[in-house]
N, C-alpha and C positions, 0 to 999 in steps of 0.2 A: 565388738558386735560378732556377735557367733559365726555366719560368712555371707555374702554379698555377692550374689552372680547376675550375669547380663545372660536372659534366658533366649536361643536361635531355634530354629527348626529349622533342620537342614534333612533332607530328602527324608520326611516323616518322620525326624527322630528329633528327640530335644537336646540340643547341648546346652550345657549352664558351665560358662567362661568367667573367672573370678574377675569382679567390678570392683571398682574406687569409687563409691560418689558421698563427701564425707555430709552432703544435704541432707541426701537420704538417711543415713546411718544414724544421722544424730534422731530425724523424726523418728524412726523407726523403733530405737531404744528411748525414747521418749516417749511412744506413743501418744504422737500427736501428730496433725493431720499431716497426712504428707504432699508436699508442694506439688501443686499440677494436677491433683490426683482426686478423684470422686469417690467413697465408697461403693461396692458394687454387691457382694453379700460375706459371709462368714460361711466356710464350709467345712462339720465336723462338728467334734466336741471339746470343747477347750479344756474337760477332764483329763483327754486323752491324748491327740492331736489333731489339730484345727489350723485352718489356713486362711487369712485376710484376704480378699481379692478386692482391688481397688484397681480403674480405670483411667487412662490418661484423657483431662477433659478436652487439653487443644492439638491433641497427637495421637498414632495410632499407639496400641498395645497397653500396657497396664503392669500393675506390681504387685506379686503376693508374699505374703508375709507367711510363713508357715513355725507355730509355734504348739510347744506339748505342755503338757503340767507345770513344768520346770521352767520355762520361761521358752527363748525366741530360740531357734535352730535355725531359721535361712531365710533370706528373702534374695527375692530373683524379680528385675525389671524384664520385661518383654517389650522390647522396644516395636516392634511389627505387630500387625493384627493376627496372621497368622498364627505367630511366634506366642500372642499371647489365648488363641482359642486352644491350639493345643496343648500349651501349659496348663489351660484352666480344666481341659477334658484327664489329660496325664494326673494333676495332682488330686483333681475330685475324684478319681481312680481308687488314689493309692489313699486317701484319707477313708474313703468308706470300706476301701478293704481293713483298714486301720480297725475301725468302728467293730466290723463284721467279725473281725479275728479278735478281735480281745470281748465280743460277745460271746462266742460260740465255746472259747476259754473258761470263760466266766459260768456259761451256761453247766460247761461239761465239770468244772469243779464240786455242780453240785451231787453228783452221780456218785454213786458205791463205785466202787470195781469189783466185778463178782470176778 
């Protein structure tokens, strides 16, 4: 596994703490359904940077799996609804900025420098 974290929201900031969870790690590596989670959304572009979002079915929080075109980067587990909501907003912003930056770079590569 690349990296596995527990994400917490403290004083308006996200903290990513190292986590050990063999069942989750194996499910993420196998790209199989995550135990106790339901799929919510996929943010971003699978060819660049994207985040697959899952929600815990019977408890607060959820799981974020962040990948790029080379594969898995990290997974983060939010154990509270606050951490889930803040992480969803922050990761969504990061993913959209990556896409925007890639688009601007590609667009500028088409222009001749005078």
